All heavy atoms as TSV, in Angstrom:
chain	resi	resn	atom	element	x	y	z
A	1	MET	N	N	122.637	107.713	172.538
A	1	MET	CA	C	121.319	108.324	172.629
A	1	MET	C	C	121.428	109.584	173.501
A	1	MET	O	O	122.123	109.619	174.495
A	1	MET	CB	C	120.319	107.339	173.235
A	1	MET	CG	C	118.913	107.920	173.317
A	1	MET	SD	S	117.728	106.747	173.966
A	1	MET	CE	C	117.074	106.114	172.463
A	2	ALA	N	N	120.709	110.590	173.078
A	2	ALA	CA	C	120.753	111.866	173.794
A	2	ALA	C	C	119.974	111.760	175.091
A	2	ALA	O	O	118.920	111.140	175.156
A	2	ALA	CB	C	120.170	112.960	172.914
A	3	ASP	N	N	120.510	112.363	176.116
A	3	ASP	CA	C	119.765	112.363	177.370
A	3	ASP	C	C	118.765	113.520	177.354
A	3	ASP	O	O	118.708	114.322	176.423
A	3	ASP	CB	C	120.707	112.432	178.575
A	3	ASP	CG	C	121.505	113.712	178.644
A	3	ASP	OD1	O	121.137	114.686	177.972
A	3	ASP	OD2	O	122.489	113.751	179.394
A	4	ASN	N	N	117.942	113.604	178.379
A	4	ASN	CA	C	116.864	114.593	178.420
A	4	ASN	C	C	117.377	116.027	178.344
A	4	ASN	O	O	116.757	116.868	177.691
A	4	ASN	CB	C	116.014	114.404	179.674
A	4	ASN	CG	C	115.000	113.289	179.505
A	4	ASN	OD1	O	114.735	112.862	178.380
A	4	ASN	ND2	N	114.433	112.821	180.603
A	5	SER	N	N	118.478	116.316	179.000
A	5	SER	CA	C	118.971	117.701	178.985
A	5	SER	C	C	119.386	118.104	177.571
A	5	SER	O	O	119.174	119.248	177.165
A	5	SER	CB	C	120.118	117.890	179.969
A	5	SER	OG	O	121.224	117.094	179.605
A	6	GLN	N	N	119.936	117.172	176.809
A	6	GLN	CA	C	120.306	117.477	175.425
A	6	GLN	C	C	119.053	117.699	174.565
A	6	GLN	O	O	119.028	118.590	173.717
A	6	GLN	CB	C	121.163	116.359	174.841
A	6	GLN	CG	C	122.562	116.315	175.437
A	6	GLN	CD	C	123.336	115.105	174.957
A	6	GLN	OE1	O	122.783	114.012	174.822
A	6	GLN	NE2	N	124.628	115.295	174.721
A	7	LYS	N	N	118.029	116.894	174.801
A	7	LYS	CA	C	116.775	117.058	174.053
A	7	LYS	C	C	116.129	118.402	174.382
A	7	LYS	O	O	115.652	119.107	173.488
A	7	LYS	CB	C	115.803	115.919	174.377
A	7	LYS	CG	C	116.199	114.598	173.789
A	7	LYS	CD	C	115.184	113.527	174.168
A	7	LYS	CE	C	115.611	112.166	173.668
A	7	LYS	NZ	N	114.678	111.109	174.061
A	8	VAL	N	N	116.139	118.746	175.666
A	8	VAL	CA	C	115.555	120.024	176.085
A	8	VAL	C	C	116.334	121.182	175.446
A	8	VAL	O	O	115.735	122.132	174.940
A	8	VAL	CB	C	115.542	120.148	177.626
A	8	VAL	CG1	C	115.208	121.564	178.055
A	8	VAL	CG2	C	114.553	119.157	178.225
A	9	ALA	N	N	117.642	121.093	175.462
A	9	ALA	CA	C	118.467	122.148	174.873
A	9	ALA	C	C	118.203	122.255	173.372
A	9	ALA	O	O	118.107	123.357	172.820
A	9	ALA	CB	C	119.943	121.882	175.142
A	10	TYR	N	N	118.069	121.126	172.704
A	10	TYR	CA	C	117.788	121.112	171.268
A	10	TYR	C	C	116.458	121.793	170.977
A	10	TYR	O	O	116.354	122.664	170.109
A	10	TYR	CB	C	117.796	119.672	170.732
A	10	TYR	CG	C	117.382	119.586	169.294
A	10	TYR	CD1	C	118.289	119.877	168.275
A	10	TYR	CD2	C	116.087	119.212	168.932
A	10	TYR	CE1	C	117.919	119.806	166.941
A	10	TYR	CE2	C	115.711	119.141	167.606
A	10	TYR	CZ	C	116.627	119.439	166.614
A	10	TYR	OH	O	116.259	119.363	165.296
A	11	HIS	N	N	115.423	121.422	171.719
A	11	HIS	CA	C	114.096	121.993	171.496
A	11	HIS	C	C	114.068	123.484	171.853
A	11	HIS	O	O	113.383	124.271	171.191
A	11	HIS	CB	C	113.028	121.219	172.269
A	11	HIS	CG	C	112.786	119.858	171.692
A	11	HIS	ND1	N	112.323	119.663	170.420
A	11	HIS	CD2	C	112.964	118.620	172.214
A	11	HIS	CE1	C	112.219	118.357	170.176
A	11	HIS	NE2	N	112.617	117.703	171.260
A	12	ALA	N	N	114.827	123.866	172.868
A	12	ALA	CA	C	114.914	125.281	173.220
A	12	ALA	C	C	115.573	126.058	172.080
A	12	ALA	O	O	115.137	127.160	171.729
A	12	ALA	CB	C	115.698	125.467	174.515
A	13	GLY	N	N	116.583	125.474	171.492
A	13	GLY	CA	C	117.248	126.114	170.343
A	13	GLY	C	C	116.315	126.232	169.158
A	13	GLY	O	O	116.294	127.257	168.467
A	14	GLU	N	N	115.530	125.183	168.914
A	14	GLU	CA	C	114.541	125.236	167.834
A	14	GLU	C	C	113.533	126.344	168.085
A	14	GLU	O	O	113.194	127.120	167.195
A	14	GLU	CB	C	113.782	123.910	167.729
A	14	GLU	CG	C	114.480	122.838	166.962
A	14	GLU	CD	C	113.550	121.641	166.746
A	14	GLU	OE1	O	112.740	121.335	167.645
A	14	GLU	OE2	O	113.637	121.040	165.674
A	15	ALA	N	N	113.020	126.418	169.290
A	15	ALA	CA	C	112.021	127.430	169.644
A	15	ALA	C	C	112.606	128.832	169.493
A	15	ALA	O	O	111.931	129.740	168.990
A	15	ALA	CB	C	111.523	127.209	171.069
A	16	LYS	N	N	113.852	128.997	169.914
A	16	LYS	CA	C	114.498	130.304	169.790
A	16	LYS	C	C	114.623	130.695	168.321
A	16	LYS	O	O	114.338	131.830	167.953
A	16	LYS	CB	C	115.883	130.266	170.449
A	16	LYS	CG	C	116.624	131.580	170.357
A	16	LYS	CD	C	117.988	131.509	171.012
A	16	LYS	CE	C	118.722	132.819	170.852
A	16	LYS	NZ	N	120.093	132.766	171.354
A	17	GLY	N	N	115.029	129.757	167.484
A	17	GLY	CA	C	115.161	130.032	166.046
A	17	GLY	C	C	113.829	130.402	165.421
A	17	GLY	O	O	113.745	131.335	164.625
A	18	GLU	N	N	112.777	129.690	165.790
A	18	GLU	CA	C	111.443	129.997	165.263
A	18	GLU	C	C	110.981	131.369	165.730
A	18	GLU	O	O	110.398	132.134	164.957
A	18	GLU	CB	C	110.444	128.924	165.682
A	18	GLU	CG	C	110.649	127.602	164.974
A	18	GLU	CD	C	109.747	126.503	165.493
A	18	GLU	OE1	O	108.808	126.797	166.263
A	18	GLU	OE2	O	109.983	125.340	165.133
A	19	ALA	N	N	111.243	131.704	166.974
A	19	ALA	CA	C	110.851	133.009	167.511
A	19	ALA	C	C	111.601	134.123	166.795
A	19	ALA	O	O	111.009	135.161	166.460
A	19	ALA	CB	C	111.112	133.066	169.012
A	20	GLN	N	N	112.879	133.909	166.526
A	20	GLN	CA	C	113.663	134.923	165.814
A	20	GLN	C	C	113.140	135.105	164.389
A	20	GLN	O	O	113.060	136.222	163.897
A	20	GLN	CB	C	115.149	134.523	165.789
A	20	GLN	CG	C	115.828	134.684	167.127
A	20	GLN	CD	C	117.249	134.142	167.132
A	20	GLN	OE1	O	117.584	133.235	166.372
A	20	GLN	NE2	N	118.078	134.700	168.008
A	21	GLU	N	N	112.782	134.016	163.743
A	21	GLU	CA	C	112.252	134.106	162.379
A	21	GLU	C	C	110.918	134.853	162.366
A	21	GLU	O	O	110.678	135.712	161.514
A	21	GLU	CB	C	112.081	132.711	161.779
A	21	GLU	CG	C	111.635	132.740	160.329
A	21	GLU	CD	C	111.578	131.364	159.696
A	21	GLU	OE1	O	112.004	130.376	160.325
A	21	GLU	OE2	O	111.084	131.290	158.565
A	22	LYS	N	N	110.048	134.537	163.330
A	22	LYS	CA	C	108.761	135.236	163.415
A	22	LYS	C	C	108.969	136.720	163.680
A	22	LYS	O	O	108.304	137.562	163.083
A	22	LYS	CB	C	107.886	134.612	164.500
A	22	LYS	CG	C	107.320	133.266	164.109
A	22	LYS	CD	C	106.469	132.658	165.217
A	22	LYS	CE	C	105.972	131.282	164.829
A	22	LYS	NZ	N	105.173	130.666	165.886
A	23	ALA	N	N	109.892	137.048	164.571
A	23	ALA	CA	C	110.177	138.450	164.878
A	23	ALA	C	C	110.698	139.168	163.635
A	23	ALA	O	O	110.306	140.301	163.352
A	23	ALA	CB	C	111.183	138.551	166.023
A	24	SER	N	N	111.558	138.498	162.893
A	24	SER	CA	C	112.100	139.087	161.675
A	24	SER	C	C	110.986	139.335	160.654
A	24	SER	O	O	110.936	140.385	160.013
A	24	SER	CB	C	113.165	138.163	161.081
A	24	SER	OG	O	113.651	138.694	159.871
A	25	ASN	N	N	110.079	138.374	160.532
A	25	ASN	CA	C	108.959	138.531	159.604
A	25	ASN	C	C	108.053	139.683	160.029
A	25	ASN	O	O	107.588	140.456	159.178
A	25	ASN	CB	C	108.147	137.235	159.503
A	25	ASN	CG	C	108.873	136.145	158.755
A	25	ASN	OD1	O	109.794	136.420	157.984
A	25	ASN	ND2	N	108.477	134.903	158.969
A	26	LEU	N	N	107.812	139.805	161.329
A	26	LEU	CA	C	106.995	140.915	161.828
A	26	LEU	C	C	107.671	142.250	161.555
A	26	LEU	O	O	107.012	143.226	161.185
A	26	LEU	CB	C	106.723	140.750	163.322
A	26	LEU	CG	C	105.716	139.669	163.697
A	26	LEU	CD1	C	105.660	139.509	165.214
A	26	LEU	CD2	C	104.336	140.026	163.165
A	27	MET	N	N	108.982	142.308	161.739
A	27	MET	CA	C	109.712	143.543	161.465
A	27	MET	C	C	109.644	143.892	159.985
A	27	MET	O	O	109.480	145.055	159.623
A	27	MET	CB	C	111.169	143.421	161.922
A	27	MET	CG	C	111.330	143.368	163.423
A	27	MET	SD	S	110.742	144.862	164.241
A	27	MET	CE	C	111.960	146.019	163.688
A	28	ASP	N	N	109.747	142.897	159.127
A	28	ASP	CA	C	109.631	143.145	157.688
A	28	ASP	C	C	108.252	143.686	157.343
A	28	ASP	O	O	108.124	144.641	156.565
A	28	ASP	CB	C	109.889	141.860	156.889
A	28	ASP	CG	C	111.345	141.448	156.888
A	28	ASP	OD1	O	112.210	142.281	157.241
A	28	ASP	OD2	O	111.626	140.284	156.524
A	29	LYS	N	N	107.219	143.085	157.937
A	29	LYS	CA	C	105.853	143.555	157.680
A	29	LYS	C	C	105.665	144.977	158.182
A	29	LYS	O	O	105.051	145.812	157.511
A	29	LYS	CB	C	104.828	142.623	158.331
A	29	LYS	CG	C	104.691	141.292	157.628
A	29	LYS	CD	C	103.679	140.398	158.325
A	29	LYS	CE	C	103.596	139.035	157.662
A	29	LYS	NZ	N	102.634	138.154	158.336
A	30	ALA	N	N	106.198	145.274	159.350
A	30	ALA	CA	C	106.085	146.622	159.903
A	30	ALA	C	C	106.828	147.624	159.021
A	30	ALA	O	O	106.326	148.719	158.750
A	30	ALA	CB	C	106.634	146.658	161.329
A	31	SER	N	N	107.993	147.244	158.568
A	31	SER	CA	C	108.776	148.120	157.691
A	31	SER	C	C	108.024	148.384	156.393
A	31	SER	O	O	107.979	149.518	155.909
A	31	SER	CB	C	110.132	147.485	157.396
A	31	SER	OG	O	110.874	148.289	156.515
A	32	ASN	N	N	107.423	147.350	155.832
A	32	ASN	CA	C	106.648	147.508	154.603
A	32	ASN	C	C	105.440	148.415	154.831
A	32	ASN	O	O	105.104	149.237	153.976
A	32	ASN	CB	C	106.197	146.149	154.057
A	32	ASN	CG	C	107.345	145.329	153.526
A	32	ASN	OD1	O	108.413	145.851	153.237
A	32	ASN	ND2	N	107.139	144.030	153.392
A	33	ALA	N	N	104.795	148.279	155.975
A	33	ALA	CA	C	103.635	149.113	156.293
A	33	ALA	C	C	104.055	150.570	156.434
A	33	ALA	O	O	103.364	151.472	155.950
A	33	ALA	CB	C	102.955	148.621	157.569
A	34	VAL	N	N	105.190	150.801	157.075
A	34	VAL	CA	C	105.689	152.168	157.235
A	34	VAL	C	C	106.024	152.765	155.870
A	34	VAL	O	O	105.681	153.915	155.586
A	34	VAL	CB	C	106.920	152.204	158.166
A	34	VAL	CG1	C	107.621	153.546	158.114
A	34	VAL	CG2	C	106.507	151.872	159.592
A	35	GLN	N	N	106.670	152.004	155.029
A	35	GLN	CA	C	107.031	152.492	153.691
A	35	GLN	C	C	105.775	152.814	152.887
A	35	GLN	O	O	105.705	153.838	152.214
A	35	GLN	CB	C	107.889	151.457	152.949
A	35	GLN	CG	C	108.363	151.925	151.589
A	35	GLN	CD	C	109.257	153.150	151.641
A	35	GLN	OE1	O	110.020	153.339	152.581
A	35	GLN	NE2	N	109.184	153.985	150.636
A	36	SER	N	N	104.778	151.951	152.972
A	36	SER	CA	C	103.519	152.189	152.264
A	36	SER	C	C	102.830	153.450	152.770
A	36	SER	O	O	102.328	154.259	151.979
A	36	SER	CB	C	102.604	150.971	152.436
A	36	SER	OG	O	101.378	151.183	151.774
A	37	ALA	N	N	102.819	153.635	154.076
A	37	ALA	CA	C	102.213	154.830	154.659
A	37	ALA	C	C	102.963	156.078	154.208
A	37	ALA	O	O	102.342	157.094	153.872
A	37	ALA	CB	C	102.198	154.729	156.175
A	38	LYS	N	N	104.276	155.991	154.195
A	38	LYS	CA	C	105.094	157.131	153.769
A	38	LYS	C	C	104.769	157.501	152.323
A	38	LYS	O	O	104.603	158.687	152.002
A	38	LYS	CB	C	106.578	156.770	153.901
A	38	LYS	CG	C	107.530	157.851	153.479
A	38	LYS	CD	C	108.972	157.389	153.640
A	38	LYS	CE	C	109.944	158.421	153.090
A	38	LYS	NZ	N	111.328	157.948	153.140
A	39	GLU	N	N	104.664	156.510	151.465
A	39	GLU	CA	C	104.347	156.767	150.060
A	39	GLU	C	C	102.950	157.364	149.918
A	39	GLU	O	O	102.744	158.283	149.112
A	39	GLU	CB	C	104.475	155.478	149.250
A	39	GLU	CG	C	105.922	155.015	149.100
A	39	GLU	CD	C	106.067	153.613	148.545
A	39	GLU	OE1	O	105.052	152.996	148.170
A	39	GLU	OE2	O	107.209	153.134	148.475
A	40	SER	N	N	102.007	156.884	150.700
A	40	SER	CA	C	100.647	157.418	150.652
A	40	SER	C	C	100.622	158.876	151.096
A	40	SER	O	O	99.951	159.710	150.476
A	40	SER	CB	C	99.709	156.596	151.538
A	40	SER	OG	O	99.569	155.298	151.045
A	41	ILE	N	N	101.354	159.179	152.152
A	41	ILE	CA	C	101.404	160.553	152.648
A	41	ILE	C	C	102.048	161.474	151.611
A	41	ILE	O	O	101.573	162.590	151.378
A	41	ILE	CB	C	102.154	160.622	153.993
A	41	ILE	CG1	C	101.302	159.952	155.080
A	41	ILE	CG2	C	102.495	162.050	154.382
A	41	ILE	CD1	C	102.034	159.692	156.369
A	42	GLN	N	N	103.101	161.000	150.970
A	42	GLN	CA	C	103.749	161.806	149.937
A	42	GLN	C	C	102.786	162.062	148.779
A	42	GLN	O	O	102.736	163.174	148.243
A	42	GLN	CB	C	105.016	161.107	149.431
A	42	GLN	CG	C	106.150	161.144	150.433
A	42	GLN	CD	C	107.354	160.337	149.997
A	42	GLN	OE1	O	107.248	159.410	149.189
A	42	GLN	NE2	N	108.513	160.664	150.535
A	43	GLU	N	N	102.016	161.048	148.400
A	43	GLU	CA	C	101.054	161.205	147.311
A	43	GLU	C	C	99.976	162.219	147.691
A	43	GLU	O	O	99.623	163.085	146.884
A	43	GLU	CB	C	100.414	159.852	146.976
A	43	GLU	CG	C	99.488	159.912	145.781
A	43	GLU	CD	C	98.928	158.557	145.400
A	43	GLU	OE1	O	99.572	157.532	145.679
A	43	GLU	OE2	O	97.831	158.532	144.820
A	44	VAL	N	N	99.466	162.129	148.903
A	44	VAL	CA	C	98.462	163.092	149.365
A	44	VAL	C	C	99.052	164.503	149.366
A	44	VAL	O	O	98.390	165.460	148.949
A	44	VAL	CB	C	97.941	162.708	150.772
A	44	VAL	CG1	C	97.133	163.837	151.383
A	44	VAL	CG2	C	97.099	161.439	150.693
A	45	GLY	N	N	100.285	164.627	149.797
A	45	GLY	CA	C	100.952	165.929	149.796
A	45	GLY	C	C	101.051	166.511	148.400
A	45	GLY	O	O	100.795	167.707	148.192
A	46	GLN	N	N	101.396	165.670	147.434
A	46	GLN	CA	C	101.484	166.137	146.042
A	46	GLN	C	C	100.115	166.561	145.524
A	46	GLN	O	O	99.995	167.574	144.817
A	46	GLN	CB	C	102.084	165.042	145.150
A	46	GLN	CG	C	103.550	164.774	145.396
A	46	GLN	CD	C	104.423	165.973	145.102
A	46	GLN	OE1	O	104.201	166.719	144.161
A	46	GLN	NE2	N	105.424	166.197	145.947
A	47	GLN	N	N	99.081	165.798	145.867
A	47	GLN	CA	C	97.725	166.146	145.437
A	47	GLN	C	C	97.297	167.472	146.061
A	47	GLN	O	O	96.704	168.321	145.383
A	47	GLN	CB	C	96.740	165.037	145.811
A	47	GLN	CG	C	96.925	163.765	145.015
A	47	GLN	CD	C	96.079	162.611	145.541
A	47	GLN	OE1	O	95.399	162.730	146.546
A	47	GLN	NE2	N	96.127	161.485	144.837
A	48	MET	N	N	97.590	167.668	147.337
A	48	MET	CA	C	97.228	168.919	148.011
A	48	MET	C	C	97.982	170.092	147.388
A	48	MET	O	O	97.403	171.171	147.183
A	48	MET	CB	C	97.522	168.825	149.506
A	48	MET	CG	C	96.595	167.883	150.255
A	48	MET	SD	S	97.025	167.710	151.988
A	48	MET	CE	C	96.692	169.356	152.591
A	49	LYS	N	N	99.243	169.885	147.078
A	49	LYS	CA	C	100.044	170.943	146.458
A	49	LYS	C	C	99.443	171.330	145.107
A	49	LYS	O	O	99.328	172.520	144.794
A	49	LYS	CB	C	101.486	170.455	146.287
A	49	LYS	CG	C	102.422	171.469	145.699
A	49	LYS	CD	C	103.835	170.904	145.587
A	49	LYS	CE	C	104.782	171.882	144.922
A	49	LYS	NZ	N	106.123	171.318	144.764
A	50	ALA	N	N	99.066	170.344	144.320
A	50	ALA	CA	C	98.472	170.616	143.006
A	50	ALA	C	C	97.147	171.358	143.156
A	50	ALA	O	O	96.869	172.306	142.407
A	50	ALA	CB	C	98.283	169.308	142.242
A	51	LYS	N	N	96.324	170.939	144.104
A	51	LYS	CA	C	95.029	171.606	144.321
A	51	LYS	C	C	95.227	173.037	144.799
A	51	LYS	O	O	94.520	173.956	144.370
A	51	LYS	CB	C	94.178	170.814	145.321
A	51	LYS	CG	C	93.626	169.533	144.748
A	51	LYS	CD	C	92.793	168.767	145.761
A	51	LYS	CE	C	92.302	167.462	145.151
A	51	LYS	NZ	N	91.473	166.698	146.076
A	52	THR	N	N	96.187	173.238	145.683
A	52	THR	CA	C	96.474	174.580	146.186
A	52	THR	C	C	96.952	175.481	145.049
A	52	THR	O	O	96.526	176.629	144.936
A	52	THR	CB	C	97.533	174.525	147.300
A	52	THR	OG1	O	97.048	173.685	148.347
A	52	THR	CG2	C	97.844	175.890	147.858
A	53	GLN	N	N	97.818	174.952	144.205
A	53	GLN	CA	C	98.314	175.729	143.069
A	53	GLN	C	C	97.161	176.068	142.122
A	53	GLN	O	O	97.061	177.189	141.638
A	53	GLN	CB	C	99.406	174.963	142.317
A	53	GLN	CG	C	100.037	175.770	141.195
A	53	GLN	CD	C	100.717	177.030	141.700
A	53	GLN	OE1	O	101.529	176.980	142.612
A	53	GLN	NE2	N	100.400	178.168	141.112
A	54	GLY	N	N	96.271	175.083	141.904
A	54	GLY	CA	C	95.106	175.323	141.058
A	54	GLY	C	C	94.205	176.395	141.635
A	54	GLY	O	O	93.700	177.260	140.908
A	55	ALA	N	N	94.009	176.370	142.932
A	55	ALA	CA	C	93.168	177.376	143.589
A	55	ALA	C	C	93.817	178.754	143.488
A	55	ALA	O	O	93.130	179.752	143.227
A	55	ALA	CB	C	92.931	176.995	145.045
A	56	ALA	N	N	95.125	178.817	143.688
A	56	ALA	CA	C	95.830	180.100	143.588
A	56	ALA	C	C	95.722	180.651	142.170
A	56	ALA	O	O	95.488	181.849	141.977
A	56	ALA	CB	C	97.288	179.929	143.993
A	57	ASP	N	N	95.869	179.790	141.183
A	57	ASP	CA	C	95.738	180.228	139.788
A	57	ASP	C	C	94.327	180.717	139.495
A	57	ASP	O	O	94.145	181.710	138.783
A	57	ASP	CB	C	96.121	179.095	138.829
A	57	ASP	CG	C	97.613	178.795	138.842
A	57	ASP	OD1	O	98.401	179.642	139.334
A	57	ASP	OD2	O	97.999	177.700	138.374
A	58	ALA	N	N	93.330	180.038	140.047
A	58	ALA	CA	C	91.937	180.441	139.839
A	58	ALA	C	C	91.687	181.827	140.446
A	58	ALA	O	O	91.006	182.668	139.838
A	58	ALA	CB	C	90.985	179.418	140.451
A	59	VAL	N	N	92.249	182.086	141.618
A	59	VAL	CA	C	92.100	183.408	142.254
A	59	VAL	C	C	92.787	184.466	141.390
A	59	VAL	O	O	92.236	185.545	141.151
A	59	VAL	CB	C	92.675	183.396	143.692
A	59	VAL	CG1	C	92.773	184.811	144.245
A	59	VAL	CG2	C	91.811	182.506	144.587
A	60	LYS	N	N	93.981	184.146	140.910
A	60	LYS	CA	C	94.690	185.106	140.047
A	60	LYS	C	C	93.894	185.395	138.775
A	60	LYS	O	O	93.814	186.548	138.343
A	60	LYS	CB	C	96.079	184.569	139.688
A	60	LYS	CG	C	97.051	184.590	140.851
A	60	LYS	CD	C	98.399	183.997	140.427
A	60	LYS	CE	C	99.370	183.922	141.582
A	60	LYS	NZ	N	100.642	183.292	141.170
A	61	ASP	N	N	93.325	184.344	138.191
A	61	ASP	CA	C	92.511	184.537	136.989
A	61	ASP	C	C	91.290	185.386	137.300
A	61	ASP	O	O	90.941	186.286	136.537
A	61	ASP	CB	C	92.062	183.184	136.405
A	61	ASP	CG	C	93.208	182.412	135.771
A	61	ASP	OD1	O	94.258	183.030	135.459
A	61	ASP	OD2	O	93.060	181.190	135.554
A	62	ALA	N	N	90.623	185.125	138.419
A	62	ALA	CA	C	89.408	185.840	138.782
A	62	ALA	C	C	89.682	187.299	139.095
A	62	ALA	O	O	88.839	188.157	138.848
A	62	ALA	CB	C	88.738	185.148	139.976
A	63	THR	N	N	90.841	187.586	139.623
A	63	THR	CA	C	91.166	188.970	140.010
A	63	THR	C	C	91.957	189.694	138.943
A	63	THR	O	O	92.305	190.864	139.098
A	63	THR	CB	C	91.950	188.994	141.334
A	63	THR	OG1	O	93.173	188.252	141.155
A	63	THR	CG2	C	91.145	188.415	142.474
A	64	GLY	N	N	92.272	189.000	137.847
A	64	GLY	CA	C	93.030	189.616	136.773
A	64	GLY	C	C	94.517	189.746	137.061
A	64	GLY	O	O	95.227	190.448	136.351
A	65	MET	N	N	95.003	189.047	138.062
A	65	MET	CA	C	96.428	189.145	138.426
A	65	MET	C	C	97.299	188.199	137.587
A	65	MET	O	O	98.516	188.245	137.697
A	65	MET	CB	C	96.612	188.812	139.919
A	65	MET	CG	C	95.954	189.798	140.847
A	65	MET	SD	S	96.104	189.304	142.586
A	65	MET	CE	C	97.876	189.402	142.825
A	66	ASN	N	N	96.688	187.409	136.752
A	66	ASN	CA	C	97.438	186.393	136.014
A	66	ASN	C	C	97.795	186.895	134.611
A	66	ASN	O	O	98.155	186.108	133.762
A	66	ASN	CB	C	96.608	185.107	135.927
A	66	ASN	CG	C	97.460	183.876	136.117
A	66	ASN	OD1	O	98.614	183.965	136.509
A	66	ASN	ND2	N	96.881	182.714	135.879
A	67	LYS	N	N	97.666	188.181	134.378
A	67	LYS	CA	C	97.926	188.706	133.026
A	67	LYS	C	C	99.192	189.496	132.981
A	67	LYS	O	O	99.750	189.948	133.880
A	67	LYS	CB	C	96.743	189.564	132.593
A	67	LYS	CG	C	95.496	188.721	132.469
A	67	LYS	CD	C	94.341	189.539	132.003
A	67	LYS	CE	C	93.116	188.612	131.914
A	67	LYS	NZ	N	91.978	189.169	131.375
């Protein structure tokens, strides 16, 4: 039969493993959030670029510079 120190060591090891798993899960969630934010920012950038190009073309059309 295991004595108390062995039981304490076992439970400490269990707790450490659970803490490491939770930390890993949190890191995965944070990484996913960062990736999602990055993709959103890239999409907004593309939309802004398209709108800017459209505005520039509209100015060229209005001023006759597009001919």
